[in-house]
C-alpha positions in Angstrom: 4.1 -47.8 -18.6 3.1 -44.2 -17.6 5.1 -41.9 -15.4 3.6 -38.8 -13.9 5.6 -35.6 -13.9 6.2 -34.1 -10.5 3.8 -31.3 -9.5 5.3 -27.9 -8.8 3.7 -27.9 -5.3 5.5 -31.1 -4.5 8.9 -29.5 -5.2 8.2 -26.8 -2.6 7.2 -29.3 0.0 10.3 -31.4 -0.6 12.7 -28.5 -0.4 11.4 -27.2 2.9 10.6 -23.7 1.4 7.4 -22.3 2.7 5.0 -20.9 0.1 4.8 -17.2 0.3 1.7 -15.1 -0.4 2.1 -13.9 -4.0 -0.5 -11.3 -3.7 0.8 -7.7 -4.5 1.2 -5.5 -1.4 -1.9 -3.6 -0.6 -1.9 -0.3 -2.4 -2.4 2.9 -0.5 -5.4 5.0 -1.3 -3.2 7.7 -2.9 -1.9 5.2 -5.4 -5.4 4.2 -6.4 -6.4 7.9 -7.1 -4.1 7.9 -10.1 -6.3 5.3 -11.8 -9.6 7.2 -11.5 -11.4 8.8 -14.3 -11.6 12.6 -14.3 -15.1 12.8 -12.7 -14.2 10.3 -10.1 -11.0 12.2 -9.3 -12.9 15.5 -8.9 -15.4 13.8 -6.6 -12.7 12.2 -4.5 -10.6 15.3 -4.1 -13.5 17.7 -3.3 -14.5 15.7 -0.3 -13.5 17.7 2.9 -10.9 16.1 5.2 -11.5 16.3 9.0 -9.2 18.4 11.1 -6.3 16.4 12.6 -6.4 15.9 16.4 -3.2 17.5 17.6 -1.7 17.8 21.1 -1.3 21.3 22.6 2.4 21.0 22.1 2.1 20.2 18.4 -0.4 23.0 17.8 1.9 25.5 19.6 4.8 24.3 17.4 2.8 24.8 14.3 1.8 28.3 15.3 5.4 29.1 16.1 6.3 27.8 12.6 3.7 30.0 11.0 4.9 33.0 12.9 8.5 32.3 11.9 7.4 32.0 8.2 5.6 35.3 8.3 8.6 37.0 10.1 11.1 35.7 7.5 8.7 36.7 4.6 8.5 40.2 6.0 12.3 40.3 6.3 12.7 39.2 2.7 10.2 41.8 1.5 11.9 44.5 3.5 15.3 43.6 2.1 14.0 43.5 -1.5 12.3 46.9 -1.1 15.4 48.5 0.6 17.6 47.3 -2.3 15.4 49.0 -4.9 16.5 52.5 -3.6 
């Protein structure tokens, strides 16, 4: 008299639970860079990145942000120099 043990897949079918994909989520390319050797990392990071295609509105916003950063920097430098005297 032999009895066979139930197979694990049979338990999932009986319980009505659908089997999920147990593969790890796809890693982003940035996460894979951390596992490269030094020479591979240098080769990967020295590759030029193409310029992003921006709308005219986004480009104008970035130029306004640059102008604001320069203006605030000049104000900080002026305040620092004026406090020295």
